[in-house]
MIVEXRO-357065 format. One record per residue (C-alpha): residue number from 1; residue in three letters; x, y, z. Coordinates in nm, 3 decimals. Layout:
// residues N
- NUM;ALA;X;Y;Z
...
END
This chain:
// residues 328
- 1;MET;-1.439;-0.604;-2.792
- 2;ALA;-1.123;-0.740;-2.932
- 3;ARG;-1.124;-0.875;-3.273
- 4;GLN;-1.174;-1.255;-3.274
- 5;LEU;-0.884;-1.440;-3.441
- 6;SER;-0.827;-1.769;-3.613
- 7;VAL;-0.520;-1.908;-3.430
- 8;ALA;-0.283;-2.195;-3.523
- 9;VAL;-0.038;-2.340;-3.280
- 10;VAL;0.245;-2.520;-3.454
- 11;GLY;0.425;-2.773;-3.233
- 12;ALA;0.119;-2.785;-3.017
- 13;THR;0.204;-3.117;-2.845
- 14;GLY;0.544;-3.005;-2.730
- 15;ALA;0.630;-2.838;-2.388
- 16;VAL;0.621;-2.484;-2.531
- 17;GLY;0.306;-2.569;-2.737
- 18;ARG;0.118;-2.674;-2.424
- 19;GLU;0.220;-2.377;-2.249
- 20;ILE;0.102;-2.157;-2.531
- 21;LEU;-0.248;-2.316;-2.493
- 22;SER;-0.246;-2.264;-2.122
- 23;ILE;-0.169;-1.891;-2.163
- 24;LEU;-0.419;-1.832;-2.444
- 25;GLU;-0.685;-1.984;-2.208
- 26;GLU;-0.569;-1.803;-1.892
- 27;ARG;-0.565;-1.464;-2.066
- 28;LYS;-0.899;-1.526;-2.242
- 29;PHE;-0.723;-1.452;-2.576
- 30;PRO;-0.987;-1.372;-2.844
- 31;VAL;-0.970;-1.706;-3.028
- 32;ARG;-1.246;-1.754;-3.278
- 33;ASP;-1.124;-2.097;-3.382
- 34;LEU;-0.811;-2.303;-3.295
- 35;LYS;-0.589;-2.517;-3.506
- 36;LEU;-0.345;-2.744;-3.331
- 37;LEU;-0.069;-2.862;-3.569
- 38;ALA;0.215;-3.098;-3.521
- 39;SER;0.395;-3.382;-3.699
- 40;SER;0.224;-3.691;-3.828
- 41;ARG;0.344;-3.878;-3.519
- 42;SER;0.116;-3.655;-3.301
- 43;ALA;-0.177;-3.635;-3.524
- 44;GLY;-0.497;-3.768;-3.376
- 45;GLN;-0.409;-3.659;-3.020
- 46;ARG;-0.651;-3.441;-2.850
- 47;LEU;-0.552;-3.145;-2.621
- 48;GLU;-0.780;-2.965;-2.386
- 49;TYR;-0.858;-2.612;-2.439
- 50;ALA;-1.125;-2.394;-2.272
- 51;GLY;-1.319;-2.698;-2.178
- 52;SER;-1.305;-2.873;-2.509
- 53;ASP;-1.088;-3.152;-2.654
- 54;VAL;-0.932;-3.004;-2.971
- 55;PRO;-0.787;-3.254;-3.218
- 56;VAL;-0.416;-3.225;-3.333
- 57;SER;-0.377;-3.224;-3.715
- 58;THR;-0.062;-3.296;-3.931
- 59;LEU;0.117;-2.987;-4.036
- 60;ASP;0.115;-2.939;-4.412
- 61;LYS;0.128;-2.669;-4.664
- 62;ASP;-0.250;-2.625;-4.671
- 63;SER;-0.275;-2.591;-4.291
- 64;PHE;-0.291;-2.203;-4.283
- 65;LYS;-0.586;-2.114;-4.502
- 66;GLY;-0.803;-1.863;-4.306
- 67;VAL;-0.558;-1.837;-4.019
- 68;ASP;-0.490;-1.492;-3.876
- 69;LEU;-0.213;-1.569;-3.615
- 70;VAL;0.037;-1.854;-3.609
- 71;LEU;0.215;-1.924;-3.282
- 72;SER;0.500;-2.138;-3.389
- 73;SER;0.743;-2.364;-3.195
- 74;PRO;0.823;-2.671;-3.392
- 75;GLY;1.200;-2.661;-3.436
- 76;SER;1.409;-2.450;-3.684
- 77;LYS;1.395;-2.677;-3.994
- 78;VAL;1.019;-2.702;-3.979
- 79;SER;0.981;-2.328;-3.921
- 80;ALA;1.212;-2.250;-4.212
- 81;GLU;0.972;-2.440;-4.438
- 82;PHE;0.634;-2.349;-4.300
- 83;SER;0.652;-1.996;-4.150
- 84;PRO;0.680;-1.837;-4.500
- 85;ILE;0.393;-2.051;-4.618
- 86;ALA;0.181;-1.931;-4.334
- 87;ALA;0.279;-1.563;-4.404
- 88;ARG;0.196;-1.593;-4.775
- 89;GLU;-0.146;-1.709;-4.673
- 90;GLY;-0.191;-1.380;-4.490
- 91;ALA;-0.119;-1.492;-4.123
- 92;VAL;0.116;-1.311;-3.895
- 93;VAL;0.375;-1.559;-3.754
- 94;VAL;0.526;-1.536;-3.401
- 95;ASP;0.807;-1.784;-3.427
- 96;ASN;0.988;-1.934;-3.134
- 97;THR;1.272;-2.107;-3.318
- 98;SER;1.617;-1.993;-3.384
- 99;HIS;1.580;-1.990;-3.763
- 100;TRP;1.455;-1.635;-3.812
- 101;ARG;1.616;-1.438;-3.530
- 102;MET;1.914;-1.289;-3.698
- 103;ASP;1.748;-1.220;-4.029
- 104;PRO;1.777;-0.840;-4.082
- 105;GLU;1.422;-0.824;-4.214
- 106;ILE;1.264;-1.003;-3.922
- 107;PRO;1.200;-0.818;-3.593
- 108;LEU;1.335;-0.985;-3.284
- 109;VAL;1.112;-0.860;-3.003
- 110;VAL;1.099;-0.864;-2.629
- 111;PRO;0.795;-0.645;-2.542
- 112;GLU;0.951;-0.477;-2.236
- 113;VAL;1.276;-0.390;-2.432
- 114;ASN;1.211;-0.307;-2.804
- 115;PRO;0.844;-0.301;-2.876
- 116;HIS;0.886;-0.041;-3.150
- 117;ASP;1.064;-0.298;-3.364
- 118;ILE;0.749;-0.515;-3.402
- 119;GLY;0.632;-0.278;-3.694
- 120;MET;0.905;-0.448;-3.904
- 121;PHE;0.675;-0.755;-3.925
- 122;VAL;0.511;-0.594;-4.235
- 123;LYS;0.816;-0.688;-4.445
- 124;ARG;0.773;-1.059;-4.415
- 125;ARG;0.485;-1.112;-4.171
- 126;ILE;0.717;-1.299;-3.928
- 127;ILE;0.805;-1.193;-3.573
- 128;ALA;1.095;-1.380;-3.401
- 129;ASN;1.101;-1.461;-3.032
- 130;PRO;1.446;-1.470;-2.885
- 131;ASN;1.633;-1.746;-2.698
- 132;CYS;1.485;-1.804;-2.355
- 133;SER;1.810;-1.712;-2.183
- 134;THR;1.844;-1.388;-2.384
- 135;ILE;1.492;-1.276;-2.302
- 136;GLN;1.530;-1.276;-1.927
- 137;MET;1.867;-1.109;-1.949
- 138;VAL;1.760;-0.819;-2.157
- 139;VAL;1.448;-0.762;-1.958
- 140;ALA;1.663;-0.716;-1.660
- 141;LEU;1.943;-0.515;-1.825
- 142;LYS;1.750;-0.277;-2.046
- 143;PRO;1.648;-0.031;-1.765
- 144;ILE;2.014;-0.010;-1.666
- 145;HIS;2.143;0.022;-2.019
- 146;ASP;1.913;0.314;-2.075
- 147;VAL;2.056;0.514;-1.783
- 148;ALA;2.424;0.414;-1.763
- 149;ARG;2.489;0.221;-2.098
- 150;ILE;2.643;-0.117;-2.063
- 151;ARG;2.973;-0.166;-2.227
- 152;ARG;3.034;-0.532;-2.141
- 153;ILE;2.825;-0.827;-2.021
- 154;VAL;2.966;-1.159;-1.875
- 155;VAL;2.685;-1.414;-1.826
- 156;SER;2.689;-1.763;-1.700
- 157;THR;2.356;-1.950;-1.731
- 158;TYR;2.213;-2.227;-1.528
- 159;GLN;1.955;-2.367;-1.777
- 160;ALA;1.676;-2.615;-1.676
- 161;VAL;1.610;-2.939;-1.871
- 162;SER;1.275;-2.818;-1.982
- 163;GLY;1.475;-2.606;-2.235
- 164;ALA;1.525;-2.925;-2.415
- 165;GLY;1.154;-2.992;-2.405
- 166;GLN;0.947;-3.273;-2.264
- 167;LYS;1.214;-3.528;-2.361
- 168;GLY;1.472;-3.344;-2.155
- 169;MET;1.249;-3.343;-1.842
- 170;ALA;1.164;-3.712;-1.900
- 171;GLU;1.528;-3.806;-1.938
- 172;LEU;1.627;-3.633;-1.610
- 173;GLU;1.338;-3.795;-1.423
- 174;THR;1.422;-4.132;-1.554
- 175;GLN;1.793;-4.096;-1.468
- 176;VAL;1.726;-3.993;-1.112
- 177;ARG;1.497;-4.299;-1.066
- 178;GLN;1.749;-4.528;-1.214
- 179;LEU;2.029;-4.402;-0.983
- 180;PHE;1.804;-4.430;-0.671
- 181;ASN;1.721;-4.784;-0.764
- 182;SER;2.084;-4.879;-0.833
- 183;LYS;2.016;-4.938;-1.204
- 184;ASP;2.219;-4.851;-1.516
- 185;VAL;2.159;-4.510;-1.637
- 186;THR;2.017;-4.466;-1.986
- 187;GLN;2.131;-4.163;-2.182
- 188;GLU;1.967;-4.059;-2.505
- 189;LEU;1.913;-3.681;-2.535
- 190;PHE;2.198;-3.527;-2.341
- 191;PRO;2.568;-3.570;-2.436
- 192;LYS;2.644;-3.689;-2.077
- 193;ARG;2.438;-3.802;-1.776
- 194;MET;2.211;-3.518;-1.672
- 195;ALA;2.115;-3.640;-1.330
- 196;PHE;2.326;-3.476;-1.052
- 197;ASN;2.545;-3.328;-1.321
- 198;LEU;2.643;-3.016;-1.502
- 199;ILE;2.709;-3.003;-1.876
- 200;PRO;2.754;-2.742;-2.151
- 201;CYS;2.421;-2.639;-2.295
- 202;ILE;2.413;-2.813;-2.634
- 203;PRO;2.171;-3.055;-2.789
- 204;GLN;2.348;-3.393;-2.853
- 205;LYS;2.350;-3.329;-3.218
- 206;ASP;2.534;-2.993;-3.192
- 207;ALA;2.911;-2.958;-3.195
- 208;PHE;3.101;-2.662;-3.046
- 209;LEU;3.191;-2.381;-3.281
- 210;PRO;3.550;-2.352;-3.403
- 211;ASP;3.652;-2.110;-3.118
- 212;GLY;3.504;-2.343;-2.843
- 213;THR;3.182;-2.142;-2.813
- 214;THR;2.851;-2.325;-2.819
- 215;THR;2.569;-2.229;-3.040
- 216;GLU;2.360;-2.145;-2.731
- 217;GLU;2.625;-1.903;-2.621
- 218;GLN;2.662;-1.740;-2.959
- 219;LYS;2.287;-1.681;-2.967
- 220;MET;2.306;-1.476;-2.644
- 221;VAL;2.586;-1.265;-2.796
- 222;ASP;2.409;-1.195;-3.128
- 223;GLU;2.052;-1.163;-3.004
- 224;THR;2.144;-0.930;-2.719
- 225;ARG;2.303;-0.686;-2.954
- 226;LYS;2.020;-0.692;-3.196
- 227;ILE;1.741;-0.653;-2.940
- 228;MET;1.920;-0.375;-2.743
- 229;GLY;1.991;-0.199;-3.078
- 230;ASP;2.363;-0.162;-2.977
- 231;PRO;2.616;-0.373;-3.177
- 232;SER;2.904;-0.229;-2.967
- 233;ILE;2.797;-0.417;-2.650
- 234;LYS;3.057;-0.680;-2.567
- 235;VAL;2.896;-1.012;-2.454
- 236;HIS;3.067;-1.319;-2.319
- 237;ALA;2.845;-1.611;-2.221
- 238;THR;2.889;-1.948;-2.072
- 239;CYS;2.578;-2.167;-2.087
- 240;VAL;2.533;-2.467;-1.863
- 241;ARG;2.261;-2.720;-1.838
- 242;VAL;2.170;-2.807;-1.488
- 243;PRO;1.960;-3.092;-1.323
- 244;VAL;1.660;-2.862;-1.257
- 245;PHE;1.321;-2.932;-1.421
- 246;ASN;1.206;-2.576;-1.498
- 247;GLY;1.342;-2.223;-1.450
- 248;HIS;1.664;-2.076;-1.603
- 249;SER;1.900;-1.886;-1.375
- 250;GLU;2.184;-1.634;-1.479
- 251;SER;2.478;-1.490;-1.303
- 252;ILE;2.525;-1.157;-1.480
- 253;ASN;2.823;-0.917;-1.444
- 254;ILE;2.805;-0.581;-1.630
- 255;GLU;3.056;-0.311;-1.688
- 256;LEU;2.891;0.035;-1.725
- 257;GLU;2.992;0.351;-1.909
- 258;ARG;2.891;0.569;-1.611
- 259;PRO;2.878;0.512;-1.238
- 260;LEU;2.564;0.347;-1.094
- 261;THR;2.532;0.218;-0.740
- 262;ALA;2.363;-0.121;-0.651
- 263;GLU;2.087;0.073;-0.478
- 264;GLN;2.022;0.288;-0.786
- 265;ALA;2.009;-0.024;-0.997
- 266;ARG;1.750;-0.178;-0.760
- 267;GLU;1.534;0.133;-0.781
- 268;LEU;1.557;0.122;-1.173
- 269;LEU;1.449;-0.238;-1.162
- 270;ARG;1.168;-0.203;-0.921
- 271;LYS;1.011;0.041;-1.160
- 272;ALA;1.085;-0.167;-1.483
- 273;PRO;0.814;-0.349;-1.665
- 274;GLY;0.841;-0.728;-1.642
- 275;VAL;1.070;-0.735;-1.350
- 276;ALA;1.038;-0.811;-0.974
- 277;VAL;1.330;-0.746;-0.740
- 278;LEU;1.389;-1.010;-0.468
- 279;ASP;1.699;-0.872;-0.290
- 280;GLU;1.695;-0.886;0.088
- 281;PRO;1.966;-1.115;0.176
- 282;GLU;1.928;-1.045;0.549
- 283;LYS;1.583;-1.210;0.513
- 284;MET;1.716;-1.486;0.282
- 285;LEU;1.512;-1.325;-0.006
- 286;PHE;1.677;-1.400;-0.338
- 287;PRO;1.548;-1.554;-0.655
- 288;THR;1.568;-1.926;-0.733
- 289;PRO;1.414;-2.146;-1.008
- 290;MET;1.146;-2.268;-0.766
- 291;ASP;1.019;-1.910;-0.745
- 292;VAL;0.929;-1.862;-1.111
- 293;SER;0.722;-2.162;-1.219
- 294;GLY;0.420;-2.002;-1.385
- 295;GLU;0.548;-1.655;-1.340
- 296;ASP;0.535;-1.382;-1.606
- 297;LEU;0.795;-1.173;-1.435
- 298;VAL;1.174;-1.197;-1.449
- 299;LEU;1.305;-1.201;-1.093
- 300;VAL;1.628;-1.018;-1.005
- 301;GLY;1.833;-1.030;-0.689
- 302;ARG;2.184;-1.036;-0.542
- 303;ILE;2.250;-0.690;-0.696
- 304;ARG;2.585;-0.570;-0.589
- 305;GLN;2.885;-0.363;-0.684
- 306;ASP;3.175;-0.514;-0.870
- 307;THR;3.478;-0.314;-0.752
- 308;THR;3.721;-0.491;-0.995
- 309;VAL;3.625;-0.257;-1.276
- 310;PRO;3.545;0.125;-1.269
- 311;HIS;3.168;0.084;-1.300
- 312;GLY;3.067;-0.273;-1.231
- 313;LEU;2.759;-0.443;-1.112
- 314;SER;2.662;-0.811;-1.062
- 315;MET;2.307;-0.966;-1.025
- 316;PHE;2.129;-1.308;-1.038
- 317;VAL;1.845;-1.329;-1.266
- 318;VAL;1.575;-1.614;-1.282
- 319;GLY;1.287;-1.674;-1.519
- 320;ASP;1.041;-1.941;-1.624
- 321;ASN;1.198;-2.048;-1.947
- 322;LEU;0.897;-2.228;-2.081
- 323;ARG;0.661;-1.947;-2.014
- 324;LYS;0.844;-1.620;-2.006
- 325;GLY;1.126;-1.745;-2.229
- 326;ALA;0.913;-1.912;-2.496
- 327;ALA;0.526;-1.943;-2.477
- 328;LEU;0.447;-1.594;-2.334
END
């Protein structure tokens, strides 16, 4: 029998926090007792877990006494303050924010790609979870990299509004209703109207970096190299927010060191952990965001040769960003 654990979920009332609770229950995770933690604004709410209504408490420095495992998705500033506190209390922290990802002492782990790195947690007792877009990309690319070594990646993402949390989904829904009812569109979270539009994937508060790259794009560059353990991989990303509620999509073009046919790539991916290949265009079988809701697997399709470079491949990769890209 698995050891029963005291588990704390930080950011429990957010979209990712709620998905974490759903997965814990679905997988019958060995939870001895459960603490739901959030800001004071959410304190007093009750969330359902395993047939019980569990109260949400205010996150503070005394929240982690006796806790074995912390699943944390509260935002970077909150994590920077409270994850070390939880670690000092003896908990292991799995952190879903961007704050710890590039710390050289913190493992940045995707189980199908670099599970061996998880042992580094003993240094600081914190394990970082990568950006949702990075996760689904490296799951799809690692089997190919192991065989033919990837020299360069050019990726364009089509990221759902759930990546901006419940507020992102609510804003898209509100704007669609307003447009259909010929009302003025209200805009709060996103830098431009989201309904029936495409915009760079940045929170409203974030500016572009000096070279015109966004922080989301830079994350994909830095995190991919760290997870794959190969700083020589060239990565160029363009990240776009699209009016889809859930499910991130990515158009990925890779240049390899050695030849690999599209069919060989399909065979590698069919055998790869965490991947399902949907690639029969003659039957209109290809991955879309509607195919991944609630799905643990990363879906890969449209695998084809790129003849503009000596050893090139292109593919289309889709994943449930709330589940696979965060909570799972």
